[in-house]
C-alpha positions as CSV (number, residue, x, y, z in Angstrom):
1,M,-52.0,17.4,-21.0
2,E,-52.6,18.4,-17.4
3,A,-54.6,15.2,-16.9
4,Y,-51.4,13.2,-17.4
5,G,-49.6,15.2,-14.7
6,L,-47.4,16.9,-17.2
7,A,-46.1,20.2,-15.9
8,T,-46.3,23.4,-18.0
9,G,-44.3,26.7,-18.0
10,A,-42.9,27.7,-14.7
11,D,-43.7,24.3,-13.2
12,S,-41.5,22.4,-15.7
13,T,-38.7,24.9,-15.1
14,R,-39.0,24.4,-11.3
15,L,-39.1,20.6,-11.7
16,A,-36.1,20.6,-14.1
17,R,-34.2,22.7,-11.5
18,Q,-35.1,20.2,-8.7
19,R,-34.1,17.2,-10.9
20,Q,-30.7,18.9,-11.6
21,Q,-30.2,19.7,-7.9
22,K,-31.0,16.1,-7.0
23,R,-28.4,14.9,-9.5
24,L,-25.9,17.3,-8.0
25,D,-26.7,16.2,-4.5
26,D,-26.4,12.5,-5.5
27,S,-23.0,13.0,-7.1
28,Q,-21.7,15.0,-4.2
29,Y,-23.0,12.3,-1.9
30,A,-21.2,9.6,-3.9
31,A,-18.0,11.7,-4.0
32,K,-18.1,12.2,-0.3
33,K,-18.8,8.5,0.3
34,K,-15.9,7.5,-1.9
35,M,-13.6,10.0,-0.1
36,V,-14.6,8.6,3.3
37,K,-13.9,5.1,2.1
38,R,-10.5,6.0,0.8
39,R,-9.7,7.8,4.0
40,Q,-10.6,4.7,6.0
41,Q,-8.5,2.5,3.7
42,R,-5.5,4.8,4.2
43,R,-6.1,4.7,8.0
44,E,-6.2,0.9,8.0
45,A,-3.1,0.7,5.8
46,R,-1.2,3.1,8.1
47,R,-2.3,1.0,11.2
48,K,-1.1,-2.2,9.6
49,L,2.2,-0.6,8.6
50,L,2.7,0.7,12.1
51,A,2.0,-2.7,13.6
52,E,4.5,-4.3,11.3
53,L,7.1,-1.6,12.2
54,Q,6.6,-2.1,15.9
55,E,6.9,-5.9,15.4
56,A,10.2,-5.4,13.5
57,E,11.4,-3.1,16.3
58,G,10.8,-5.8,18.8
59,G,7.6,-4.2,20.2
60,Q,9.1,-0.9,21.0
61,A,6.9,2.2,20.8
62,Y,6.7,3.7,17.4
63,G,9.5,6.1,16.7
64,A,11.7,4.8,19.4
65,G,14.4,3.3,17.2
66,I,13.5,4.7,13.8
67,G,15.1,7.5,11.8
């Protein structure tokens, strides 16, 4: 068995733990990446909305004639 590189006992436990940790790290990485992407989209949407509002206000500074 050892010739095929198959781990035994404590080795397999350690490897399993490492695999599990890698899966965890990968999913956390993916989640963070998704979060960053969403944040960026929100930022762009906000910027676009502000630009439209400023245009509608005749180029006044944001907040000058609103609310």
